[in-house]
N, C-alpha and C positions, 0 to 999 in steps of 0.2 A: 408431573405430579408423582411423588414418591410416597409409598406407604411403608412405614417401618413397624412390623407387627411383633408383639411380644405377648406371652401368656404368663401371668403372674399369680401370686397367692393372696396378697393383702390388699383389700379395698381401702383400708385405712391409710396405708402408705401412698397408694396411688392417688386417692382423692386429695390428700394433703399436697402431693406434688403438682397435680394439674391446677388446683385452685390457688397455689402459691400464696397461702395466707401469711406465711412467715417472710415472704419476699414480695410485698405489694408493688415494688418498683418494676417488676417484670410485666405488669399489665395483663394479668390473666382475666379473661372475659368469657363468661358462659354464653354460648351462642344458642344452644337448644338442649333440651333434656326430655326424657320420658320416664316416668315412674320413680323419680328420685327428687328430693329437695336439693336446691342449689344455693341455699343461704349460708351453708358452712360445710367444710370437709367432713366434720363429725356427723352431721345429719345425712349427707350424701352417702357416706360409707355405711351408716346404720341401715339406710333403706336398701342398699345393695345386699348387705349381709342378711337382712330379713328374708329376702327371696332366695338367696343362696342356701339358707338353712334347709330348703326342701331337698337339696342334694348334698348331705353332709359328707359323703365320701368323695366328692369332687375336690381335689386338692387345689388345683389351679383354676379358679373360677373367673379370674380377672383377664379380660381381653383388652389390651391397650394398643392402640394404633396411633402413631404420630404421622400426620399427613402434611407433607411439605410441598411448596410450590416455588417456581422460579421467581426471583425478585422482580422480574419484568412484569409479572402478573399482579402486582400489588394493587394497582388502581382498580383492576377488574374485580378482584376478590373482596367484595364487601362482606360484612358479617352475615347478611342475609344469604348471599350466594354461597358462602362457605358452609352455612347451616344446611342448605339444600344439598350440597355436595356430600356432606357427612351422611345424610339419610340415604342418598343414592348409593353411597359406598356400602352401607349396611345391606341394602336390598341386593346389591351386586354379589355380596357374600352369602346371599340367601338367609339373611337374618331379618326377621320381621320387626320393623321399628315400632309397630303398634303392640307387639306382644313380648317385648324385651326391654329391660331397663338399660338406659344408656345416657351418656352426657357428653357433649362436645365443648371444649374450652379452647379459645384462641389465646396464644401467647404473643407478646410483642417484644420479646427479648432478642430476636434475631432480625437481620435485615430482610430476610425473605418471609413471606406469609406462611404460617404453619399453625396447626391446631392438633389437639390431643383428644382422641375419642376413647372413652372408657365404656366397656360393655360387660354386662353380666352374662356369663356362659350358662346360667340357669334362667330359662325364660319364665314368663308369668304363669305357665301351665306346669312348671316344675320339670320340664324336659331340658336335657343338656344340649347346648349349642355346640355343634361339632367344630373342632379346630383342625380336622384332617385336611392336609394339603392347603392350609389357609394362606400360607405365604405365596405359593404359586398362584392361588386364586386371586390374591390381593393384587398381584402384578397385572393380571388380566383386567380386573375391575378398574384399576387406575388408568390403564390405557383407554378403556371405554369411556371413562369420565373425561379424559383429555379430549377425545373426539366430540363427545356430546356438548361440552362447554367451550370448544374451540380454544383449548389451552395449549401452551407450548409443550411439546413432547419432552419428557424428562431427559431422555438420552441426548437431546440436543444441547443441554446445558451441563451435562455431567451429573455426578452424584454428590457434589459438595454440600448441597442443602441437607441431604440425608445425614451426613456426618455432623452437621451443626445442630441437629435436633436435640441432642442431650449428651452430657459428658459421660465417659466411662467411669467405673468406680475408681480407677487409678487417677484419673483426672480430677475427680471430686476430692480425693484425699491429698492431692498436691498442695503444699503450703508455701513452697519457695519457688522462685522463677526456674531454678534448676530442675526441681521435681516436676514442674508443669511442662517444661520442655521435654523431659524424658517421657512423661505420660503422653504428650501429643505425638512424639516420635513413635512410641509403641503402638498407638492407635493407627497411625499411618501405615506402619509395617503390617498390622493385622489386615487392614483393608486392601493393601497391595497384594498380600497373600491370597485374600479371598478373590480378588479380580484375576490373579494369575491362575487360580484353580479352574476358572471357567475359560480362560483364553489361551494359556500356554499350550495345551494339548491340541488346539485347533489351528495353530500356526505352523508354517513351514520355513520361516526365516525370522530374523530379528525385525526386519521391516514390517512383516505381516503382524507380528506381535505388537509392535509400536502402534500401528494403526488400530488394532483391536483395543488397546488400552487407553488411547486418547479420549474417546467419548466418556470414559470413566474418570477423567481428570488426572490421569497418570502419564508421566513422560518416561521414556526409556533412553538411557545414555549408554553407549557402547564404546569401549576402547579395544583396539586390536594390536596385536604384535606385528613386528616387521614382516612376518610371513603371511599376514592376513588373518590368522586364526584369532578368535575372540579371547581377549585377556581379562576383561572384567565387564560387568553390567551393573548399572545403578538405576533404581526406579525413584522418581521424584514425584511427590504429591504435596501441594500446598506448602512448598518450601522445605519439606522434610525429605532427606535423601537416604535411601536404604539400599545397601548392596544386595544383590540377588542371593548370595550365600547367607545373608542375615535373615532373609525371608524364609529360606529353607534350602537344603542341599540340592533339591531338584531344580532350583532356580539360579544356580550359579551359571556363569557364562558357558563353561564347558559342558555342563549337563543339558542346558537348554539347546546348545548347538547339536549335541548328540540326538536329542529328541527331534529337532528339526530335520536332521539327516534321515532319521528313521521314517518320519512322515513322508519325506520326499521319495524315499526308496519304495515305500508302500503305495505311493501315488494318491495319498489322501487329498481330498478336495475340501478345503475349509467351508465352502458354501454348503456342500452336502452335509458336513458334520453339524453346522449350525441348524440346518433344516431338521436333522435327526434329533437335536436337542429340543426343538420346538415340538416335534412329534411325541417325544418322551413326556413333555409337560402335558400335552393334550391327552395322552393315554392315562397319565396319572389323574388328571381331572375327570376323565370318563370313569375310571375305576372308583373314584370317590363318589361320584353321582350314582353309580350302580349300587355301591354298598349302602348308601343312604336310602335308595329306593327299596332295597331288600329289607332294610330295617323298618321302614314305614309299612311295608306290606306285612311283615311279621307282627307289628304292633296292631294293625287293623284286624288281622286274623284272630289275634288274642282277644281283642275287644269284642269280637263278634261271637266268641264262644259262649254258650249258655252258662249261667252261674251254677255252681255246684253246691250252693248253700254254705259257703265258707264264711266263718265269722271273722271279726276284726282281729282276733288273737291267733288265727290260724296262719 
């Protein structure tokens, strides 16, 4: 299970997208909702905006999460099950599904099961739903749901499904096969770069980097000179081939080899570094929870203070 989290501004645009009223062939189907009408995108957006008005200064009030599952789980993931998963996902993010507006819509335009969850970041009490560390928290929640429902672990099938959730702006604007190919290649380059930013610094050789990239659906191809030194490196994803230097100067064959040599010289242990990354995420999560606890405590203290007789205009 993969959750792709975004925070946006317009409920109108988001509701029109998830309900797919202009593209009924995509088979958008509302699975569940709370606090909003689902008969039209206009009505849904109006209901979201009515509550959003309690926090006019909150620019990005739209929380959008695309939840994707491996194609192998299609039979298991009935509409009822996916609806329950959406509510469990909200609870995992510490969002009260009974005190928050939300809607979950399943799309049928991909081979793998996926749904779109739209949430109002202003709850029914007028309080702001925090998006602090929400992406890292989402990863933890998805892993927990995989265990609870006996689902295939996302890392076992790679991240292809996450890429299929929706096109990039450049892909949407492409009108010719050539433009589409260029847009698809650009997207592959961006995702390869994102993967390398997490893996290249943890590896001590091209072999270790290759093994770290494979679970992400990326292959590494290396050519060497006669003396054995690396001549060039190419990364391949879904048929798109990208040279390391096209991803970034740091990922050319020579610069990667220099980084591996430095890591070997310093005696870095990749297992320890991955453990450190996990600890960093845990500390970030703890910091977020501590900040939220302090905020709640301050709000409680403020509410317990005796009234000073202030009027509505004060």
